[in-house]
DRENTORKOL-3810 file (N, C-alpha, C; in nm, 4 decimals):
REM DRENTORKOL-3810
@n.u->10.7038; n.v->11.3012; n.w->4.5981; ca.u->10.6291; ca.v->11.2664; ca.w->4.7182; c.u->10.4799; c.v->11.2898; c.w->4.6932
@n.u->10.4013; n.v->11.1922; n.w->4.7267; ca.u->10.2569; ca.v->11.2000; ca.w->4.7041; c.u->10.1899; c.v->11.2775; c.w->4.8176
@n.u->10.0923; n.v->11.3612; n.w->4.7833; ca.u->10.0233; ca.v->11.4385; ca.w->4.8857; c.u->9.9206; c.v->11.3520; c.w->4.9580
@n.u->9.8807; n.v->11.3987; n.w->5.0739; ca.u->9.7824; ca.v->11.3284; ca.w->5.1554; c.u->9.6435; c.v->11.3446; c.w->5.0946
@n.u->9.5658; n.v->11.2372; n.w->5.0957; ca.u->9.4299; ca.v->11.2405; ca.w->5.0411; c.u->9.3396; c.v->11.3265; c.w->5.1286
@n.u->9.2539; n.v->11.4034; n.w->5.0653; ca.u->9.1552; ca.v->11.4836; ca.w->5.1371; c.u->9.0266; c.v->11.4053; c.w->5.1594
@n.u->9.0189; n.v->11.2864; n.w->5.1014; ca.u->8.9025; ca.v->11.1996; ca.w->5.1119; c.u->8.9414; c.v->11.0759; c.w->5.1925
@n.u->8.8569; n.v->11.0386; n.w->5.2877; ca.u->8.8834; ca.v->10.9194; ca.w->5.3674; c.u->8.8890; c.v->10.7975; c.w->5.2762
@n.u->8.9939; n.v->10.7193; n.w->5.2902; ca.u->9.0115; ca.v->10.6021; ca.w->5.2058; c.u->9.0168; c.v->10.4774; c.w->5.2919
@n.u->8.9941; n.v->10.3614; n.w->5.2277; ca.u->9.0021; ca.v->10.2352; ca.w->5.2994; c.u->9.0683; c.v->10.1328; c.w->5.2087
@n.u->9.1188; n.v->10.0276; n.w->5.2702; ca.u->9.1793; ca.v->9.9181; ca.w->5.1959; c.u->9.1466; c.v->9.7880; c.w->5.2688
@n.u->9.1187; n.v->9.6840; n.w->5.1933; ca.u->9.0945; ca.v->9.5526; ca.w->5.2529; c.u->9.2275; c.v->9.4800; c.w->5.2669
@n.u->9.2579; n.v->9.4385; n.w->5.3885; ca.u->9.3836; ca.v->9.3709; ca.w->5.4185; c.u->9.3569; c.v->9.2383; c.w->5.4866
@n.u->9.4558; n.v->9.1529; n.w->5.4841; ca.u->9.4468; ca.v->9.0263; ca.w->5.5561; c.u->9.5416; c.v->9.0318; c.w->5.6749
@n.u->9.4969; n.v->8.9728; n.w->5.7871; ca.u->9.5849; ca.v->8.9630; ca.w->5.9023; c.u->9.6972; c.v->8.8660; c.w->5.8691
@n.u->9.8157; n.v->8.8964; n.w->5.9190; ca.u->9.9331; ca.v->8.8129; ca.w->5.8961; c.u->9.9706; c.v->8.7485; c.w->6.0289
@n.u->9.9963; n.v->8.6191; n.w->6.0283; ca.u->10.0360; ca.v->8.5504; ca.w->6.1516; c.u->10.1583; c.v->8.6191; c.w->6.2107
@n.u->10.1600; n.v->8.6275; n.w->6.3442; ca.u->10.2680; ca.v->8.6988; ca.w->6.4125; c.u->10.4036; c.v->8.6394; c.w->6.3772
@n.u->10.4151; n.v->8.5085; n.w->6.3766; ca.u->10.5439; ca.v->8.4438; ca.w->6.3468; c.u->10.5903; c.v->8.4777; c.w->6.2045
@n.u->10.4983; n.v->8.4760; n.w->6.1103; ca.u->10.5324; ca.v->8.5123; ca.w->5.9722; c.u->10.5815; c.v->8.6560; c.w->5.9662
@n.u->10.5105; n.v->8.7445; n.w->6.0341; ca.u->10.5471; ca.v->8.8857; ca.w->6.0341; c.u->10.6822; c.v->8.9079; c.w->6.1013
@n.u->10.7071; n.v->8.8395; n.w->6.2125; ca.u->10.8344; ca.v->8.8591; ca.w->6.2832; c.u->10.9528; c.v->8.8079; c.w->6.2016
@n.u->10.9289; n.v->8.7118; n.w->6.1121; ca.u->11.0362; ca.v->8.6677; ca.w->6.0222; c.u->11.0693; c.v->8.7747; c.w->5.9186
@n.u->10.9674; n.v->8.8503; n.w->5.8770; ca.u->10.9873; ca.v->8.9574; ca.w->5.7788; c.u->11.0368; c.v->9.0845; c.w->5.8470
@n.u->10.9778; n.v->9.1156; n.w->5.9623; ca.u->11.0082; ca.v->9.2383; ca.w->6.0370; c.u->11.0474; c.v->9.2006; c.w->6.1799
@n.u->11.1742; n.v->9.1683; n.w->6.2044; ca.u->11.2162; ca.v->9.1184; ca.w->6.3361; c.u->11.1987; c.v->9.2166; c.w->6.4521
@n.u->11.1700; n.v->9.3430; n.w->6.4242; ca.u->11.1558; ca.v->9.4422; ca.w->6.5317; c.u->11.0186; c.v->9.4425; c.w->6.5975
@n.u->10.9226; n.v->9.3657; n.w->6.5459; ca.u->10.7898; ca.v->9.3694; ca.w->6.6073; c.u->10.7919; c.v->9.2995; c.w->6.7429
@n.u->10.7021; n.v->9.3437; n.w->6.8293; ca.u->10.6904; ca.v->9.2861; ca.w->6.9635; c.u->10.5545; c.v->9.2184; c.w->6.9773
@n.u->10.5310; n.v->9.1576; n.w->7.0927; ca.u->10.4024; ca.v->9.0923; ca.w->7.1192; c.u->10.2882; c.v->9.1934; c.w->7.1293
@n.u->10.3201; n.v->9.3212; n.w->7.1429; ca.u->10.2175; ca.v->9.4258; ca.w->7.1479; c.u->10.1810; c.v->9.4771; c.w->7.0093
@n.u->10.2330; n.v->9.4106; n.w->6.9072; ca.u->10.2081; ca.v->9.4518; ca.w->6.7690; c.u->10.1469; c.v->9.3371; c.w->6.6898
@n.u->10.0820; n.v->9.3722; n.w->6.5808; ca.u->10.0282; ca.v->9.2732; ca.w->6.4878; c.u->10.0487; c.v->9.3273; c.w->6.3470
@n.u->10.0353; n.v->9.2390; n.w->6.2487; ca.u->10.0603; ca.v->9.2798; ca.w->6.1106; c.u->9.9414; c.v->9.2493; c.w->6.0215
@n.u->9.9281; n.v->9.3298; n.w->5.9186; ca.u->9.8249; ca.v->9.3087; ca.w->5.8171; c.u->9.8775; c.v->9.3639; c.w->5.6856
@n.u->9.8321; n.v->9.3045; n.w->5.5782; ca.u->9.8745; ca.v->9.3518; ca.w->5.4472; c.u->9.8071; c.v->9.2734; c.w->5.3373
@n.u->9.8302; n.v->9.3176; n.w->5.2175; ca.u->9.7806; ca.v->9.2495; ca.w->5.0988; c.u->9.9037; c.v->9.2159; c.w->5.0160
@n.u->9.9608; n.v->9.0978; n.w->5.0409; ca.u->10.0904; ca.v->9.0625; ca.w->4.9844; c.u->10.0961; c.v->9.0685; c.w->4.8322
@n.u->9.9991; n.v->9.0112; n.w->4.7650; ca.u->10.0030; ca.v->9.0061; ca.w->4.6178; c.u->9.9859; c.v->9.1440; c.w->4.5549
@n.u->9.8902; n.v->9.2198; n.w->4.6088; ca.u->9.8603; ca.v->9.3506; ca.w->4.5502; c.u->9.9526; c.v->9.4604; c.w->4.6018
@n.u->10.0215; n.v->9.4363; n.w->4.7127; ca.u->10.1068; ca.v->9.5383; ca.w->4.7695; c.u->10.0293; c.v->9.6556; c.w->4.8256
@n.u->9.9308; n.v->9.6265; n.w->4.9098; ca.u->9.8499; ca.v->9.7318; ca.w->4.9723; c.u->9.8810; c.v->9.7367; c.w->5.1214
@n.u->9.8817; n.v->9.8569; n.w->5.1758; ca.u->9.9066; ca.v->9.8728; ca.w->5.3192; c.u->9.8743; c.v->10.0159; c.w->5.3597
@n.u->9.8915; n.v->10.0418; n.w->5.4883; ca.u->9.8808; ca.v->10.1789; ca.w->5.5374; c.u->10.0045; c.v->10.2553; c.w->5.4889
@n.u->9.9988; n.v->10.3873; n.w->5.4968; ca.u->10.1098; ca.v->10.4687; ca.w->5.4472; c.u->10.1296; c.v->10.5892; c.w->5.5401
@n.u->10.2268; n.v->10.6748; n.w->5.5055; ca.u->10.2478; ca.v->10.7950; ca.w->5.5850; c.u->10.1173; c.v->10.8734; c.w->5.5904
@n.u->10.0878; n.v->10.9268; n.w->5.7064; ca.u->9.9633; ca.v->11.0003; ca.w->5.7258; c.u->9.8513; c.v->10.9142; c.w->5.7813
@n.u->9.8692; n.v->10.7816; n.w->5.7775; ca.u->9.7672; ca.v->10.6904; ca.w->5.8295; c.u->9.7878; c.v->10.6567; c.w->5.9770
@n.u->9.9049; n.v->10.6914; n.w->6.0321; ca.u->9.9369; ca.v->10.6558; ca.w->6.1707; c.u->9.8280; c.v->10.7017; c.w->6.2663
@n.u->9.7917; n.v->10.6133; n.w->6.3571; ca.u->9.6858; ca.v->10.6425; ca.w->6.4537; c.u->9.5486; c.v->10.6001; c.w->6.4056
@n.u->9.5367; n.v->10.5656; n.w->6.2787; ca.u->9.4089; ca.v->10.5203; ca.w->6.2235; c.u->9.3774; c.v->10.3781; c.w->6.2673
@n.u->9.2519; n.v->10.3371; n.w->6.2562; ca.u->9.2123; ca.v->10.2043; ca.w->6.3044; c.u->9.2311; c.v->10.0937; c.w->6.2010
@n.u->9.2619; n.v->9.9746; n.w->6.2503; ca.u->9.2532; ca.v->9.8506; ca.w->6.1727; c.u->9.1301; c.v->9.7807; c.w->6.2275
@n.u->9.0262; n.v->9.7704; n.w->6.1469; ca.u->8.8988; ca.v->9.7162; ca.w->6.1936; c.u->8.8585; c.v->9.5933; c.w->6.1131
@n.u->8.7731; n.v->9.5135; n.w->6.1742; ca.u->8.7139; ca.v->9.4008; ca.w->6.1025; c.u->8.5650; c.v->9.3987; c.w->6.1343
@n.u->8.4907; n.v->9.3383; n.w->6.0447; ca.u->8.3458; ca.v->9.3331; ca.w->6.0601; c.u->8.3031; c.v->9.1930; c.w->6.0984
@n.u->8.2172; n.v->9.1851; n.w->6.1991; ca.u->8.1561; ca.v->9.0580; ca.w->6.2352; c.u->8.0322; c.v->9.0467; c.w->6.1479
@n.u->8.0434; n.v->8.9685; n.w->6.0419; ca.u->7.9376; ca.v->8.9638; ca.w->5.9408; c.u->7.8024; c.v->8.9227; c.w->5.9961
@n.u->7.8014; n.v->8.8306; n.w->6.0905; ca.u->7.6731; ca.v->8.7806; ca.w->6.1398; c.u->7.5910; c.v->8.8896; c.w->6.2077
@n.u->7.6564; n.v->8.9952; n.w->6.2569; ca.u->7.5834; ca.v->9.0995; ca.w->6.3290; c.u->7.6066; c.v->9.2386; c.w->6.2719
@n.u->7.6855; n.v->9.2489; n.w->6.1651; ca.u->7.7154; ca.v->9.3773; ca.w->6.1037; c.u->7.7694; c.v->9.4781; c.w->6.2050
@n.u->7.8600; n.v->9.4314; n.w->6.2896; ca.u->7.9248; ca.v->9.5160; ca.w->6.3897; c.u->8.0738; c.v->9.5214; c.w->6.3567
@n.u->8.1317; n.v->9.6405; n.w->6.3701; ca.u->8.2741; ca.v->9.6579; ca.w->6.3434; c.u->8.3523; c.v->9.6555; c.w->6.4741
@n.u->8.4693; n.v->9.5942; n.w->6.4704; ca.u->8.5581; ca.v->9.5840; ca.w->6.5855; c.u->8.6949; c.v->9.6386; c.w->6.5486
@n.u->8.7567; n.v->9.7066; n.w->6.6439; ca.u->8.8918; ca.v->9.7566; ca.w->6.6203; c.u->8.9919; c.v->9.6561; c.w->6.6738
@n.u->9.0796; n.v->9.6107; n.w->6.5856; ca.u->9.1848; ca.v->9.5167; ca.w->6.6236; c.u->9.3167; c.v->9.5869; c.w->6.6473
@n.u->9.3443; n.v->9.6906; n.w->6.5697; ca.u->9.4752; ca.v->9.7540; ca.w->6.5775; c.u->9.4702; c.v->9.9024; c.w->6.5493
@n.u->9.5869; n.v->9.9644; n.w->6.5679; ca.u->9.6071; ca.v->10.1060; ca.w->6.5393; c.u->9.7283; c.v->10.1141; c.w->6.4473
@n.u->9.7144; n.v->10.1832; n.w->6.3345; ca.u->9.8255; ca.v->10.1949; ca.w->6.2400; c.u->9.9477; c.v->10.2490; c.w->6.3133
@n.u->10.0594; n.v->10.1765; n.w->6.3036; ca.u->10.1802; ca.v->10.2151; ca.w->6.3737; c.u->10.2943; c.v->10.2485; c.w->6.2771
@n.u->10.3460; n.v->10.1474; n.w->6.2070; ca.u->10.4581; ca.v->10.1726; ca.w->6.1165; c.u->10.4676; c.v->10.0651; c.w->6.0087
@n.u->10.5561; n.v->10.0846; n.w->5.9156; ca.u->10.5792; ca.v->9.9879; ca.w->5.8090; c.u->10.7042; c.v->10.0262; c.w->5.7329
@n.u->10.7393; n.v->9.9451; n.w->5.6359; ca.u->10.8549; ca.v->9.9722; ca.w->5.5508; c.u->10.8007; c.v->10.0171; c.w->5.4155
@n.u->10.8072; n.v->10.1451; n.w->5.3894; ca.u->10.7524; ca.v->10.1971; ca.w->5.2651; c.u->10.6004; c.v->10.1932; c.w->5.2649
@n.u->10.5437; n.v->10.2116; n.w->5.1471; ca.u->10.3982; ca.v->10.2104; ca.w->5.1306; c.u->10.3597; c.v->10.1133; c.w->5.0207
@n.u->10.2694; n.v->10.0249; n.w->5.0523; ca.u->10.2157; ca.v->9.9357; ca.w->4.9513; c.u->10.3183; c.v->9.8481; c.w->4.8825
@n.u->10.4192; n.v->9.8043; n.w->4.9552; ca.u->10.5205; ca.v->9.7168; ca.w->4.8957; c.u->10.4735; c.v->9.5722; c.w->4.8995
@n.u->10.4923; n.v->9.5016; n.w->4.7908; ca.u->10.4552; ca.v->9.3602; ca.w->4.7860; c.u->10.5374; c.v->9.2833; c.w->4.8883
@n.u->10.4730; n.v->9.1854; n.w->4.9519; ca.u->10.5364; ca.v->9.0980; ca.w->5.0516; c.u->10.5870; c.v->9.1725; c.w->5.1748
@n.u->10.5309; n.v->9.2911; n.w->5.2015; ca.u->10.5732; ca.v->9.3691; ca.w->5.3179; c.u->10.4500; c.v->9.4177; c.w->5.3939
@n.u->10.4149; n.v->9.3511; n.w->5.5055; ca.u->10.2958; ca.v->9.3914; ca.w->5.5806; c.u->10.3172; c.v->9.5213; c.w->5.6571
@n.u->10.2066; n.v->9.5830; n.w->5.6959; ca.u->10.2117; ca.v->9.6982; ca.w->5.7838; c.u->10.2035; c.v->9.6513; c.w->5.9283
@n.u->10.2510; n.v->9.7339; n.w->6.0205; ca.u->10.2532; ca.v->9.6989; ca.w->6.1624; c.u->10.1524; c.v->9.7859; c.w->6.2370
@n.u->10.0790; n.v->9.7215; n.w->6.3264; ca.u->9.9707; ca.v->9.7851; ca.w->6.4014; c.u->9.9872; c.v->9.7566; c.w->6.5498
@n.u->9.9496; n.v->9.8528; n.w->6.6331; ca.u->9.9429; ca.v->9.8278; ca.w->6.7766; c.u->9.8284; c.v->9.7311; c.w->6.8006
@n.u->9.8539; n.v->9.6279; n.w->6.8793; ca.u->9.7542; ca.v->9.5235; ca.w->6.9075; c.u->9.6641; c.v->9.5713; c.w->7.0215
@n.u->9.5461; n.v->9.6197; n.w->6.9871; ca.u->9.4545; ca.v->9.6819; ca.w->7.0825; c.u->9.4178; c.v->9.5874; c.w->7.1970
@n.u->9.4017; n.v->9.4600; n.w->7.1690; ca.u->9.3590; ca.v->9.3658; ca.w->7.2735; c.u->9.4571; c.v->9.3606; c.w->7.3900
@n.u->9.5832; n.v->9.3939; n.w->7.3662; ca.u->9.6817; ca.v->9.3936; ca.w->7.4747; c.u->9.6650; c.v->9.5123; c.w->7.5688
@n.u->9.5800; n.v->9.6059; n.w->7.5328; ca.u->9.5607; ca.v->9.7266; ca.w->7.6132; c.u->9.4194; c.v->9.7387; c.w->7.6690
@n.u->9.3421; n.v->9.6315; n.w->7.6623; ca.u->9.2024; ca.v->9.6383; ca.w->7.7075; c.u->9.1890; c.v->9.6749; c.w->7.8549
@n.u->9.2770; n.v->9.6240; n.w->7.9403; ca.u->9.2651; ca.v->9.6588; ca.w->8.0829; c.u->9.2912; c.v->9.8081; c.w->8.1028
@n.u->9.3880; n.v->9.8637; n.w->8.0324; ca.u->9.4161; ca.v->10.0065; ca.w->8.0413; c.u->9.2986; c.v->10.0870; c.w->7.9862
@n.u->9.2438; n.v->10.0454; n.w->7.8710; ca.u->9.1293; ca.v->10.1147; ca.w->7.8108; c.u->9.0104; c.v->10.1129; c.w->7.9063
@n.u->8.9843; n.v->9.9980; n.w->7.9667; ca.u->8.8731; ca.v->9.9863; ca.w->8.0616; c.u->8.8936; c.v->10.0792; c.w->8.1808
@n.u->9.0153; n.v->10.0799; n.w->8.2357; ca.u->9.0462; ca.v->10.1649; ca.w->8.3514; c.u->9.0287; c.v->10.3129; c.w->8.3160
@n.u->9.0836; n.v->10.3552; n.w->8.2032; ca.u->9.0787; ca.v->10.4967; ca.w->8.1656; c.u->8.9377; c.v->10.5422; c.w->8.1276
@n.u->8.8622; n.v->10.4592; n.w->8.0570; ca.u->8.7257; ca.v->10.4987; ca.w->8.0204; c.u->8.6344; c.v->10.5000; c.w->8.1426
@n.u->8.6638; n.v->10.4159; n.w->8.2397; ca.u->8.5886; ca.v->10.4175; ca.w->8.3652; c.u->8.6121; c.v->10.5494; c.w->8.4385
@n.u->8.7377; n.v->10.5961; n.w->8.4389; ca.u->8.7690; ca.v->10.7248; ca.w->8.5015; c.u->8.6956; c.v->10.8400; c.w->8.4324
@n.u->8.6687; n.v->10.8254; n.w->8.3030; ca.u->8.5950; ca.v->10.9278; ca.w->8.2284; c.u->8.4444; c.v->10.9180; c.w->8.2501
@n.u->8.4009; n.v->10.8142; n.w->8.3220; ca.u->8.2587; ca.v->10.7953; ca.w->8.3475; c.u->8.1854; c.v->10.7235; c.w->8.2355
@n.u->8.2579; n.v->10.6734; n.w->8.1384; ca.u->8.1992; ca.v->10.5996; ca.w->8.0253; c.u->8.2744; c.v->10.4674; c.w->8.0100
@n.u->8.2559; n.v->10.3759; n.w->8.1036; ca.u->8.3369; ca.v->10.2534; ca.w->8.1010; c.u->8.3144; c.v->10.1696; c.w->7.9763
@n.u->8.4254; n.v->10.1214; n.w->7.9223; ca.u->8.4204; ca.v->10.0288; ca.w->7.8091; c.u->8.3881; c.v->9.8902; c.w->7.8627
@n.u->8.2924; n.v->9.8248; n.w->7.8022; ca.u->8.2581; ca.v->9.6877; ca.w->7.8394; c.u->8.2660; c.v->9.6041; c.w->7.7127
@n.u->8.3527; n.v->9.5035; n.w->7.7139; ca.u->8.3665; ca.v->9.4211; ca.w->7.5937; c.u->8.2504; c.v->9.3240; c.w->7.5833
@n.u->8.2153; n.v->9.2905; n.w->7.4599; ca.u->8.1127; ca.v->9.1895; ca.w->7.4389; c.u->8.1739; c.v->9.0540; c.w->7.4708
@n.u->8.0971; n.v->8.9648; n.w->7.5309; ca.u->8.1515; ca.v->8.8345; ca.w->7.5680; c.u->8.2112; c.v->8.7574; c.w->7.4516
@n.u->8.1566; n.v->8.7748; n.w->7.3312; ca.u->8.2065; ca.v->8.6981; ca.w->7.2181; c.u->8.3095; c.v->8.7735; c.w->7.1351
@n.u->8.3504; n.v->8.8934; n.w->7.1803; ca.u->8.4431; ca.v->8.9704; ca.w->7.0984; c.u->8.5853; c.v->8.9177; c.w->7.1082
@n.u->8.6210; n.v->8.8560; n.w->7.2183; ca.u->8.7512; ca.v->8.7926; ca.w->7.2315; c.u->8.8675; c.v->8.8831; c.w->7.1985
@n.u->8.9277; n.v->8.8603; n.w->7.0841; ca.u->9.0496; ca.v->8.9257; ca.w->7.0405; c.u->9.0274; c.v->9.0712; c.w->7.0020
@n.u->8.9042; n.v->9.1104; n.w->6.9849; ca.u->8.8773; ca.v->9.2411; ca.w->6.9275; c.u->8.8158; c.v->9.3387; c.w->7.0264
@n.u->8.7959; n.v->9.4590; n.w->6.9777; ca.u->8.7458; ca.v->9.5687; ca.w->7.0597; c.u->8.6311; c.v->9.6364; c.w->6.9863
@n.u->8.5174; n.v->9.6455; n.w->7.0521; ca.u->8.4029; ca.v->9.7138; ca.w->6.9924; c.u->8.4352; c.v->9.8617; c.w->6.9771
@n.u->8.4080; n.v->9.9136; n.w->6.8605; ca.u->8.4326; ca.v->10.0552; ca.w->6.8374; c.u->8.3254; c.v->10.1383; c.w->6.9061
@n.u->8.3669; n.v->10.2270; n.w->6.9930; ca.u->8.2746; ca.v->10.3210; ca.w->7.0546; c.u->8.3386; c.v->10.4588; c.w->7.0459
@n.u->8.2601; n.v->10.5643; n.w->7.0433; ca.u->8.3188; ca.v->10.6981; ca.w->7.0321; c.u->8.4195; c.v->10.7282; c.w->7.1425
@n.u->8.3911; n.v->10.6874; n.w->7.2657; ca.u->8.4829; ca.v->10.7139; ca.w->7.3766; c.u->8.6134; c.v->10.6389; c.w->7.3597
@n.u->8.6061; n.v->10.5144; n.w->7.3155; ca.u->8.7269; ca.v->10.4354; ca.w->7.2976; c.u->8.8119; c.v->10.4932; c.w->7.1854
@n.u->8.7485; n.v->10.5312; n.w->7.0756; ca.u->8.8226; ca.v->10.5897; ca.w->6.9640; c.u->8.8893; c.v->10.7194; c.w->7.0082
@n.u->8.8178; n.v->10.8032; n.w->7.0814; ca.u->8.8738; ca.v->10.9283; ca.w->7.1309; c.u->8.9928; c.v->10.9016; c.w->7.2221
@n.u->8.9790; n.v->10.8076; n.w->7.3133; ca.u->9.0861; ca.v->10.7760; ca.w->7.4064; c.u->9.2078; c.v->10.7205; c.w->7.3335
@n.u->9.1868; n.v->10.6304; n.w->7.2394; ca.u->9.2982; ca.v->10.5728; ca.w->7.1640; c.u->9.3676; c.v->10.6794; c.w->7.0801
@n.u->9.2915; n.v->10.7695; n.w->7.0204; ca.u->9.3506; ca.v->10.8773; ca.w->6.9408; c.u->9.4347; c.v->10.9683; c.w->7.0291
@n.u->9.3845; n.v->10.9998; n.w->7.1476; ca.u->9.4584; ca.v->11.0834; ca.w->7.2417; c.u->9.5867; c.v->11.0138; c.w->7.2854
@n.u->9.5783; n.v->10.8841; n.w->7.3134; ca.u->9.6965; ca.v->10.8077; ca.w->7.3546; c.u->9.8019; c.v->10.8079; c.w->7.2443
@n.u->9.7594; n.v->10.7903; n.w->7.1192; ca.u->9.8544; ca.v->10.7910; ca.w->7.0081; c.u->9.9178; c.v->10.9287; c.w->6.9926
@n.u->9.8411; n.v->11.0344; n.w->7.0151; ca.u->9.8952; ca.v->11.1692; ca.w->7.0082; c.u->10.0022; c.v->11.1879; c.w->7.1149
@n.u->9.9747; n.v->11.1428; n.w->7.2361; ca.u->10.0720; ca.v->11.1549; ca.w->7.3445; c.u->10.1998; c.v->11.0782; c.w->7.3140
@n.u->10.1871; n.v->10.9626; n.w->7.2519; ca.u->10.3043; ca.v->10.8818; ca.w->7.2193; c.u->10.3921; c.v->10.9481; c.w->7.1139
@n.u->10.3358; n.v->11.0356; n.w->7.0321; ca.u->10.4148; ca.v->11.1020; ca.w->6.9280; c.u->10.4851; c.v->11.2271; c.w->6.9793
@n.u->10.4482; n.v->11.2746; n.w->7.0970; ca.u->10.5108; ca.v->11.3971; ca.w->7.1508; c.u->10.6481; c.v->11.3697; c.w->7.2058
END
């Protein structure tokens, strides 16, 4: 068994179409999305749960959170994507909860499918993931 890294690591992944992912992993729901590096066999692994799946809007050098590491089959297996919680499906809840904290989340008009990373949103999402594991 490999030990957990003491250094923050990252991996470049490609989003996988939901239909393609559901054919490989029939247990995924509409609240989930998949990403992976099929040829290289790269993905999230044990210890990564709750971490962000982010993408960069190159034109503005802004990062957006699309997902939260949820589960997968093994680590870094070829042709096996990782599964992520689809953050966009929870935007109304995030907005409601951050408003109650006095720091309302406001999405950018052009962000669409994604979520702007803010310290309050990351804190709230991390807390929510912790509660789900209890």
